[in-house]
Steps between C-alpha positions, in 0.01 A plus 500: 500500500488525116305245297828368357654443843181334614510246207872435570437432853216254427724321245779472757257359759365246254851395401601450864193283565579292191854458608400403855283219360764359264699233684282554817379225727119473516256324732122528468213290644125466410226292650403199267254226488628141583400374162512835287684576176844669513639644168869582498692684219870571490654515156867447603686349796353243736161416642485261804153407623446322827185373646441578877221480755429870529196663355693765318746561207838622595751629239871553575791569270725736321409713209736550205618819344223627286227368723256773626340297772313197617122495448296278735126531444164331492260351751500180703392275212739637245845654569734642248880551539679691239846649473453830317770641264575780276565421131595150395441269808706217368830679597389566861595209718306493831501202748184444692368239755123467528337312786139398433237297687571130446173440327539783247502476130789690352562635144855619436634675184854583430723548204879470607385363838590192706186376669472264801184401681484294819211384708209651303213253498222683309653508160805647321527653155840645409648622173842642399705541189854485615524337831450185699180400682484267806183405675509280821207397720168329480325734269198346332529697176836609339546669163861627433662601177843644408661557159861498604536333831460187702160405644474283811183395682511280806241365749188571305217249521243664263555641155833607360569692180878551457650647183834637375637567153872507583543337842476188706146408632478290815183382688576308820305336775174577314194306405156560353531673153807641338543675164879572439700607203823645378671560166868488593556341845452191711141439615466268800196405697545303818220439750224296641184386313388689200146509341615692192829596358588671173873538439675657203845605384650589173876428541520436876508175691175391658492300828195369694505307828170440676186292529178514302148508630253230384375690192790748464640628164860568444601661163866565437640644173843625384654579157867427556518448882508161667220371721556299824194377693541327836172333616414241774529146386132451614367774267179419324510690173460489118807619318531652153874575414617653172832632366607579153880440523573456864550177712255347739614324830207342680538336841121494541405275203591382156747660263400745225453397155562689172178647362610440136796351322534818307546736787689500846180574688430287801174424661405324831152435650464298819325483836608431849283366790136551430562816289292811549746789508610631162875555419594665162849579414625648166834618374634593161877416544532458880539168679232358737564307812229348717639392841369316807525689825770345716 
């Protein structure tokens, strides 16, 4: 066989292998520690992560056109899952499901990817640019961020950091510590008892419904969005409320007073119960409503 024909044959074999992997269904397994780290990267498509009671990582899914394969590597303490592509990975849509030991810590990176995580208790960190993120289950540490997409966290009893630029942010059935923000979108935090909460929006509504620990801190700030806080009637807290041009409706204490006859700014400071927890609310033009939990 001539050198030219040999080269052409190798090119044909390579092209056939690449075509076979594009759109192909994949399944791979690898032993993993019950509390190890699992890193997952898929630029475009969907990433679904499920905690299970097996001491292994299993990946199933369908690779998109332009994908060259699924790479599953690492040792028991650290496992890496990566969809490999040729050229620009953002145009290659692959859908994968990754099962990990329930006590794992997972780190997920996407670009145009929808991310869901269920039942992972060790910790979850997930980032995407164009796509939604949803995390459910009693993970003790959650850090999720999207630029264009909704972010939802439910069932976490530890520390939650949830952030979106253009999208709704929702934290449900949570407690402990929460740091949540959005620029354009509704921010809602509904849960049990919080030790620390820092909530911030620019133009979106902000809603909080929960209880406060004895020495908790709750800080809420918006520019043009409204704030609605629902707290137990028995809450013991010291409140500091400020709005430049918004209205204040207070079911927990006295009405707000104008800070000066020369400006529309309103201020309100009061305490309920024996005090202790600190609640600070600030808006520029948004209204503020403090409600008793019914």
